[in-house]
C-alpha positions as CSV (number, residue, x, y, z in Angstrom):
1,I,24.2,-6.6,16.9
2,V,21.1,-5.1,18.4
3,H,21.8,-1.8,16.9
4,A,22.4,-3.4,13.5
5,Q,19.1,-5.2,13.7
6,M,17.2,-2.0,14.6
7,M,18.8,-0.2,11.7
8,R,17.8,-3.1,9.3
9,E,14.3,-3.1,10.6
10,L,14.1,0.7,10.1
11,I,15.4,0.4,6.6
12,D,12.9,-2.3,5.9
13,T,10.1,0.0,7.2
14,V,11.2,2.8,4.9
15,K,11.3,0.5,1.9
16,F,7.9,-0.9,2.7
17,I,6.4,2.6,3.0
18,V,8.0,3.6,-0.3
19,G,5.8,1.0,-1.9
20,F,2.7,2.9,-0.7
21,L,4.2,6.4,-1.1
22,P,2.1,7.4,-4.2
23,W,-1.1,6.4,-2.4
24,I,-0.1,8.2,0.8
25,L,0.8,11.3,-1.2
26,F,-2.5,11.2,-3.0
27,L,-4.2,11.2,0.3
28,F,-2.4,14.4,1.3
29,L,-2.6,16.3,-1.9
30,P,-5.5,18.7,-2.5
31,T,-8.1,17.2,-4.8
32,N,-11.2,19.3,-4.2
33,S,-11.2,21.0,-7.7
34,W,-10.9,19.4,-11.1
35,E,-7.5,21.1,-11.7
36,Q,-6.2,19.9,-8.3
37,L,-7.3,16.3,-9.0
38,Q,-5.6,16.4,-12.4
39,R,-2.4,17.7,-10.9
40,A,-2.6,15.2,-8.0
41,V,-2.8,12.0,-10.2
42,L,-0.1,13.3,-12.5
43,I,2.3,13.9,-9.5
44,C,1.5,10.4,-8.2
45,L,2.1,8.9,-11.5
46,V,5.5,10.5,-11.8
47,L,6.3,9.5,-8.2
48,S,5.2,5.9,-8.8
49,V,7.9,5.7,-11.4
50,A,10.6,7.7,-9.6
51,V,10.5,5.8,-6.3
52,G,9.5,2.4,-7.7
53,I,11.8,2.0,-10.7
54,K,13.7,-0.9,-9.0
55,A,10.4,-2.6,-7.9
56,L,9.0,-2.2,-11.4
57,Y,12.0,-3.8,-12.9
58,K,11.7,-6.7,-10.4
59,G,8.1,-7.1,-11.3
60,F,6.5,-6.2,-8.0
61,I,2.8,-6.5,-8.3
62,L,1.9,-3.6,-6.0
63,Q,4.2,-1.3,-7.9
64,W,2.9,-2.2,-11.3
65,A,-0.7,-1.9,-10.1
66,T,0.1,1.5,-8.6
67,L,1.6,2.7,-11.9
68,A,-1.3,1.3,-13.9
69,F,-3.9,3.0,-11.6
70,F,-2.4,6.5,-11.8
71,L,-1.7,6.2,-15.5
72,F,-5.4,5.2,-16.0
73,C,-6.4,8.2,-13.9
74,V,-4.2,10.6,-15.8
75,V,-5.6,9.5,-19.1
76,S,-9.1,9.6,-17.8
77,F,-8.9,13.1,-16.4
78,H,-6.5,14.8,-18.8
79,F,-7.8,13.4,-22.1
80,F,-11.3,12.1,-21.5
81,H,-12.4,14.5,-18.6
82,W,-14.2,11.6,-16.9
83,V,-16.2,13.4,-14.2
84,G,-17.9,10.3,-13.0
85,L,-14.6,8.7,-12.0
86,A,-13.6,11.9,-10.2
87,E,-16.8,11.9,-8.2
88,H,-16.2,8.3,-7.0
89,M,-12.4,8.7,-6.7
90,G,-12.2,8.0,-2.9
91,M,-14.1,4.7,-3.2
92,V,-12.3,3.7,-6.5
93,A,-8.8,4.4,-5.2
94,N,-9.3,2.6,-1.9
95,G,-11.2,-0.3,-3.5
96,F,-8.6,-0.8,-6.2
97,L,-5.7,-0.9,-3.8
98,D,-7.5,-3.3,-1.6
99,A,-8.5,-5.5,-4.5
100,V,-4.8,-5.6,-5.6
101,I,-3.7,-6.8,-2.2
102,W,-6.4,-9.5,-2.1
103,F,-5.4,-10.6,-5.6
104,T,-1.9,-11.2,-4.4
105,V,-3.1,-13.1,-1.4
106,L,-5.6,-15.3,-3.3
107,T,-3.1,-16.1,-6.1
108,G,-0.5,-17.2,-3.5
109,R,1.8,-14.3,-4.2
110,P,1.3,-11.9,-1.3
111,F,2.7,-8.5,-2.1
112,T,4.7,-8.5,1.1
113,L,6.6,-11.6,0.0
114,Q,8.2,-9.8,-2.9
115,Y,9.5,-7.1,-0.6
116,A,10.8,-9.7,1.9
117,R,12.5,-11.8,-0.8
118,A,14.3,-8.7,-2.1
119,E,16.2,-8.5,1.2
120,L,16.9,-12.2,1.6
121,P,19.3,-14.7,0.0
122,R,17.6,-16.9,-2.6
123,E,17.9,-20.1,-0.4
124,R,15.4,-18.6,2.0
125,W,12.8,-17.5,-0.6
126,N,10.7,-20.6,-0.1
127,D,10.9,-20.8,3.7
128,E,7.5,-21.8,5.0
129,G,7.7,-19.5,7.9
130,L,8.6,-16.6,5.7
131,I,5.7,-17.3,3.3
132,R,3.2,-17.7,6.2
133,S,4.3,-14.5,7.8
134,C,4.1,-12.5,4.6
135,R,0.6,-14.0,3.9
136,T,-0.6,-13.0,7.4
137,I,0.6,-9.5,7.0
138,A,-0.9,-9.1,3.5
139,I,-4.3,-10.5,4.8
140,F,-4.1,-7.9,7.6
141,W,-3.6,-5.1,5.1
142,G,-6.5,-6.4,2.9
143,L,-8.8,-6.5,5.9
144,L,-7.6,-3.1,7.1
145,L,-8.2,-1.3,3.8
146,L,-11.7,-2.5,3.7
147,I,-12.4,0.1,6.4
148,P,-11.6,3.3,4.3
149,T,-13.2,1.6,1.3
150,A,-16.4,1.1,3.3
151,F,-16.4,4.6,4.6
152,E,-15.9,6.1,1.1
153,T,-18.8,4.0,-0.2
154,F,-20.9,5.3,2.7
155,R,-19.8,8.8,1.8
156,L,-21.3,8.5,-1.7
157,S,-24.7,7.8,-0.3
158,Y,-24.5,10.2,2.7
159,P,-22.0,12.9,1.7
160,N,-22.8,15.3,4.6
161,A,-23.2,12.7,7.4
162,L,-19.5,13.0,8.5
163,P,-17.0,15.9,8.1
164,A,-14.5,15.6,5.3
165,R,-11.6,15.6,7.8
166,F,-13.0,12.4,9.3
167,Y,-12.3,10.5,6.1
168,F,-8.8,11.9,5.9
169,F,-7.9,11.0,9.5
170,Q,-9.4,7.5,9.4
171,S,-7.4,6.8,6.2
172,T,-4.1,8.0,7.8
173,F,-4.9,6.1,11.0
174,C,-5.4,2.9,9.0
175,I,-2.1,3.4,7.2
176,A,-0.3,4.0,10.6
177,I,-1.9,0.9,12.1
178,G,-0.9,-1.2,9.0
179,V,2.7,0.0,9.1
180,G,2.9,-0.5,12.9
181,Y,1.4,-4.0,12.7
182,T,3.8,-5.0,9.9
183,Q,6.9,-3.9,11.8
184,I,5.8,-5.4,15.1
185,Y,4.9,-8.7,13.5
186,K,8.2,-8.9,11.6
187,H,10.1,-8.0,14.7
188,I,8.4,-10.8,16.7
189,S,8.9,-13.3,13.9
190,R,12.6,-12.4,13.7
191,K,13.0,-12.9,17.4
192,Q,11.3,-16.3,17.3
193,R,13.5,-17.4,14.4
194,Q,16.6,-16.3,16.4
195,A,15.4,-18.1,19.5
196,S,14.8,-21.3,17.5
197,G,18.2,-21.0,15.8
198,S,20.0,-20.7,19.2
199,R,18.5,-23.9,20.6
């Protein structure tokens, strides 16, 4: 039973990360030149469809927002050559993703709830504990992504104050913290539900 639970939690982690995969890949792809940036947004657009087709079909807000963002970037860079957007890309990308997460929280539809419901029977979809847990995790992600957004905004005003690799490492660190927190919180919540059910 313990092994099955660990496998289920691992699968849940992978599915959750897949939702962010285009954003994670965009962080790792080279974007220093105009051609590299054009190539990067196109790759991420294709990836957002390839790995998110089921989530798109189910109407997942995060997945649709990801698709819309990279489609907008592809059109802006490949057809309109919007240099201004390219110069602010770090701030825009982080700010957009964070805004989407806060939108789902403030509208009462935390993005994490859609992922959780996809793995649960319909009778548990409106469970108060589930909704509360998903909202807590989404708020944590919203607060967490304020950090890279703030640093990228700072970078625009003081481009040489910190080395470029600092921005990369702090972004990857924030993603790692977010994934780790999500899984630990879900694991603790599951243990609490099991303990309550056995009483």
